[in-house]
PyMOL CGO cylinders between C-alpha atoms (Angstrom):
from pymol import cmd
from pymol.cgo import CYLINDER

trace = [
    CYLINDER, 250.94, 287.25, 231.33, 249.08, 289.79, 233.42, 0.3, 1, 1, 1, 1, 1, 1,
    CYLINDER, 249.08, 289.79, 233.42, 246.23, 290.09, 230.89, 0.3, 1, 1, 1, 1, 1, 1,
    CYLINDER, 246.23, 290.09, 230.89, 245.76, 286.32, 230.84, 0.3, 1, 1, 1, 1, 1, 1,
    CYLINDER, 245.76, 286.32, 230.84, 245.40, 286.27, 234.62, 0.3, 1, 1, 1, 1, 1, 1,
    CYLINDER, 245.40, 286.27, 234.62, 242.98, 289.17, 234.48, 0.3, 1, 1, 1, 1, 1, 1,
    CYLINDER, 242.98, 289.17, 234.48, 240.83, 287.38, 231.93, 0.3, 1, 1, 1, 1, 1, 1,
    CYLINDER, 240.83, 287.38, 231.93, 240.86, 284.17, 233.95, 0.3, 1, 1, 1, 1, 1, 1,
    CYLINDER, 240.86, 284.17, 233.95, 239.87, 286.04, 237.10, 0.3, 1, 1, 1, 1, 1, 1,
    CYLINDER, 239.87, 286.04, 237.10, 237.06, 287.79, 235.24, 0.3, 1, 1, 1, 1, 1, 1,
    CYLINDER, 237.06, 287.79, 235.24, 235.71, 284.47, 233.92, 0.3, 1, 1, 1, 1, 1, 1,
    CYLINDER, 235.71, 284.47, 233.92, 235.86, 282.88, 237.37, 0.3, 1, 1, 1, 1, 1, 1,
    CYLINDER, 235.86, 282.88, 237.37, 233.94, 285.70, 239.04, 0.3, 1, 1, 1, 1, 1, 1,
    CYLINDER, 233.94, 285.70, 239.04, 231.21, 285.93, 236.40, 0.3, 1, 1, 1, 1, 1, 1,
    CYLINDER, 231.21, 285.93, 236.40, 228.12, 283.99, 237.31, 0.3, 1, 1, 1, 1, 1, 1,
    CYLINDER, 228.12, 283.99, 237.31, 226.09, 282.39, 234.60, 0.3, 1, 1, 1, 1, 1, 1,
    CYLINDER, 226.09, 282.39, 234.60, 222.57, 283.73, 234.43, 0.3, 1, 1, 1, 1, 1, 1,
    CYLINDER, 222.57, 283.73, 234.43, 220.06, 281.26, 235.80, 0.3, 1, 1, 1, 1, 1, 1,
    CYLINDER, 220.06, 281.26, 235.80, 216.60, 280.73, 234.45, 0.3, 1, 1, 1, 1, 1, 1,
    CYLINDER, 216.60, 280.73, 234.45, 213.87, 281.12, 237.05, 0.3, 1, 1, 1, 1, 1, 1,
    CYLINDER, 213.87, 281.12, 237.05, 211.57, 278.20, 237.81, 0.3, 1, 1, 1, 1, 1, 1,
    CYLINDER, 211.57, 278.20, 237.81, 208.25, 277.89, 239.62, 0.3, 1, 1, 1, 1, 1, 1,
    CYLINDER, 208.25, 277.89, 239.62, 207.70, 275.28, 242.32, 0.3, 1, 1, 1, 1, 1, 1,
    CYLINDER, 207.70, 275.28, 242.32, 204.05, 274.18, 242.61, 0.3, 1, 1, 1, 1, 1, 1,
    CYLINDER, 204.05, 274.18, 242.61, 203.08, 271.98, 245.57, 0.3, 1, 1, 1, 1, 1, 1,
    CYLINDER, 203.08, 271.98, 245.57, 199.63, 270.46, 245.25, 0.3, 1, 1, 1, 1, 1, 1,
    CYLINDER, 199.63, 270.46, 245.25, 199.70, 267.38, 247.51, 0.3, 1, 1, 1, 1, 1, 1,
    CYLINDER, 199.70, 267.38, 247.51, 200.44, 267.30, 251.20, 0.3, 1, 1, 1, 1, 1, 1,
    CYLINDER, 200.44, 267.30, 251.20, 200.85, 264.70, 253.94, 0.3, 1, 1, 1, 1, 1, 1,
    CYLINDER, 200.85, 264.70, 253.94, 198.64, 265.38, 256.99, 0.3, 1, 1, 1, 1, 1, 1,
    CYLINDER, 198.64, 265.38, 256.99, 197.99, 269.15, 256.77, 0.3, 1, 1, 1, 1, 1, 1,
    CYLINDER, 197.99, 269.15, 256.77, 196.29, 270.36, 253.56, 0.3, 1, 1, 1, 1, 1, 1,
    CYLINDER, 196.29, 270.36, 253.56, 197.02, 274.07, 252.97, 0.3, 1, 1, 1, 1, 1, 1,
    CYLINDER, 197.02, 274.07, 252.97, 195.96, 273.76, 249.31, 0.3, 1, 1, 1, 1, 1, 1,
    CYLINDER, 195.96, 273.76, 249.31, 198.04, 274.42, 246.21, 0.3, 1, 1, 1, 1, 1, 1,
    CYLINDER, 198.04, 274.42, 246.21, 201.00, 276.70, 246.89, 0.3, 1, 1, 1, 1, 1, 1,
    CYLINDER, 201.00, 276.70, 246.89, 203.64, 278.06, 244.51, 0.3, 1, 1, 1, 1, 1, 1,
    CYLINDER, 203.64, 278.06, 244.51, 206.88, 280.01, 244.63, 0.3, 1, 1, 1, 1, 1, 1,
    CYLINDER, 206.88, 280.01, 244.63, 209.34, 281.33, 242.04, 0.3, 1, 1, 1, 1, 1, 1,
    CYLINDER, 209.34, 281.33, 242.04, 213.02, 280.39, 242.53, 0.3, 1, 1, 1, 1, 1, 1,
    CYLINDER, 213.02, 280.39, 242.53, 216.12, 281.47, 240.63, 0.3, 1, 1, 1, 1, 1, 1,
    CYLINDER, 216.12, 281.47, 240.63, 217.12, 277.88, 239.76, 0.3, 1, 1, 1, 1, 1, 1,
    CYLINDER, 217.12, 277.88, 239.76, 216.02, 274.25, 239.84, 0.3, 1, 1, 1, 1, 1, 1,
    CYLINDER, 216.02, 274.25, 239.84, 218.55, 273.53, 242.60, 0.3, 1, 1, 1, 1, 1, 1,
    CYLINDER, 218.55, 273.53, 242.60, 217.02, 276.23, 244.81, 0.3, 1, 1, 1, 1, 1, 1,
    CYLINDER, 217.02, 276.23, 244.81, 213.52, 274.88, 244.20, 0.3, 1, 1, 1, 1, 1, 1,
    CYLINDER, 213.52, 274.88, 244.20, 214.65, 271.35, 245.07, 0.3, 1, 1, 1, 1, 1, 1,
    CYLINDER, 214.65, 271.35, 245.07, 216.21, 272.56, 248.32, 0.3, 1, 1, 1, 1, 1, 1,
    CYLINDER, 216.21, 272.56, 248.32, 212.93, 274.26, 249.21, 0.3, 1, 1, 1, 1, 1, 1,
    CYLINDER, 212.93, 274.26, 249.21, 210.77, 271.22, 248.50, 0.3, 1, 1, 1, 1, 1, 1,
    CYLINDER, 210.77, 271.22, 248.50, 213.09, 269.01, 250.55, 0.3, 1, 1, 1, 1, 1, 1,
    CYLINDER, 213.09, 269.01, 250.55, 212.73, 271.42, 253.46, 0.3, 1, 1, 1, 1, 1, 1,
    CYLINDER, 212.73, 271.42, 253.46, 208.93, 271.02, 253.34, 0.3, 1, 1, 1, 1, 1, 1,
    CYLINDER, 208.93, 271.02, 253.34, 208.73, 267.45, 254.53, 0.3, 1, 1, 1, 1, 1, 1,
    CYLINDER, 208.73, 267.45, 254.53, 204.95, 267.21, 254.31, 0.3, 1, 1, 1, 1, 1, 1,
    CYLINDER, 204.95, 267.21, 254.31, 204.92, 268.07, 250.57, 0.3, 1, 1, 1, 1, 1, 1,
    CYLINDER, 204.92, 268.07, 250.57, 204.26, 264.81, 248.71, 0.3, 1, 1, 1, 1, 1, 1,
    CYLINDER, 204.26, 264.81, 248.71, 203.05, 265.94, 245.24, 0.3, 1, 1, 1, 1, 1, 1,
    CYLINDER, 203.05, 265.94, 245.24, 204.87, 268.75, 243.49, 0.3, 1, 1, 1, 1, 1, 1,
    CYLINDER, 204.87, 268.75, 243.49, 206.25, 269.89, 240.17, 0.3, 1, 1, 1, 1, 1, 1,
    CYLINDER, 206.25, 269.89, 240.17, 208.80, 272.39, 238.93, 0.3, 1, 1, 1, 1, 1, 1,
    CYLINDER, 208.80, 272.39, 238.93, 207.88, 274.51, 235.93, 0.3, 1, 1, 1, 1, 1, 1,
    CYLINDER, 207.88, 274.51, 235.93, 210.15, 276.33, 233.53, 0.3, 1, 1, 1, 1, 1, 1,
    CYLINDER, 210.15, 276.33, 233.53, 210.03, 280.10, 234.03, 0.3, 1, 1, 1, 1, 1, 1,
    CYLINDER, 210.03, 280.10, 234.03, 208.70, 282.32, 236.76, 0.3, 1, 1, 1, 1, 1, 1,
    CYLINDER, 208.70, 282.32, 236.76, 204.92, 282.06, 236.56, 0.3, 1, 1, 1, 1, 1, 1,
    CYLINDER, 204.92, 282.06, 236.56, 202.33, 283.94, 238.52, 0.3, 1, 1, 1, 1, 1, 1,
    CYLINDER, 202.33, 283.94, 238.52, 199.08, 282.23, 239.39, 0.3, 1, 1, 1, 1, 1, 1,
    CYLINDER, 199.08, 282.23, 239.39, 195.90, 283.77, 240.73, 0.3, 1, 1, 1, 1, 1, 1,
    CYLINDER, 195.90, 283.77, 240.73, 195.87, 282.94, 244.44, 0.3, 1, 1, 1, 1, 1, 1,
    CYLINDER, 195.87, 282.94, 244.44, 192.12, 282.50, 244.59, 0.3, 1, 1, 1, 1, 1, 1,
    CYLINDER, 192.12, 282.50, 244.59, 191.90, 280.06, 241.68, 0.3, 1, 1, 1, 1, 1, 1,
    CYLINDER, 191.90, 280.06, 241.68, 193.09, 276.46, 242.00, 0.3, 1, 1, 1, 1, 1, 1,
    CYLINDER, 193.09, 276.46, 242.00, 196.04, 275.63, 239.78, 0.3, 1, 1, 1, 1, 1, 1,
    CYLINDER, 196.04, 275.63, 239.78, 195.14, 273.07, 237.09, 0.3, 1, 1, 1, 1, 1, 1,
    CYLINDER, 195.14, 273.07, 237.09, 198.05, 270.63, 237.25, 0.3, 1, 1, 1, 1, 1, 1,
    CYLINDER, 198.05, 270.63, 237.25, 196.87, 268.65, 234.21, 0.3, 1, 1, 1, 1, 1, 1,
    CYLINDER, 196.87, 268.65, 234.21, 196.81, 271.83, 232.11, 0.3, 1, 1, 1, 1, 1, 1,
    CYLINDER, 196.81, 271.83, 232.11, 200.36, 272.63, 233.23, 0.3, 1, 1, 1, 1, 1, 1,
    CYLINDER, 200.36, 272.63, 233.23, 201.49, 269.17, 232.11, 0.3, 1, 1, 1, 1, 1, 1,
    CYLINDER, 201.49, 269.17, 232.11, 199.79, 269.60, 228.73, 0.3, 1, 1, 1, 1, 1, 1,
    CYLINDER, 199.79, 269.60, 228.73, 201.46, 273.00, 228.25, 0.3, 1, 1, 1, 1, 1, 1,
    CYLINDER, 201.46, 273.00, 228.25, 204.83, 271.24, 228.35, 0.3, 1, 1, 1, 1, 1, 1,
    CYLINDER, 204.83, 271.24, 228.35, 206.71, 273.42, 230.82, 0.3, 1, 1, 1, 1, 1, 1,
    CYLINDER, 206.71, 273.42, 230.82, 207.18, 270.78, 233.52, 0.3, 1, 1, 1, 1, 1, 1,
    CYLINDER, 207.18, 270.78, 233.52, 210.85, 270.15, 234.28, 0.3, 1, 1, 1, 1, 1, 1,
    CYLINDER, 210.85, 270.15, 234.28, 210.47, 267.81, 237.29, 0.3, 1, 1, 1, 1, 1, 1,
    CYLINDER, 210.47, 267.81, 237.29, 207.55, 266.14, 238.98, 0.3, 1, 1, 1, 1, 1, 1,
    CYLINDER, 207.55, 266.14, 238.98, 207.09, 263.98, 242.06, 0.3, 1, 1, 1, 1, 1, 1,
]
cmd.load_cgo(trace, "trace")
């Protein structure tokens, strides 16, 4: 009995690995800071972040943690064609 409880406890404490995602915000209401992006550990975390930024009106969430060159504008159409878009608004 003790080993069964130990196994159950071990399964309950293990966290499933999460796949990182990249949040890209490219449309804003009122202020226009340009295209911004961040890497988050999960889709849920990225959605919480975009909800917190109330002036973000056009955004997408990409599969994987991507790094973009800060000085070059992100080509949203090319990201769509690449097929890594999980969510878009």
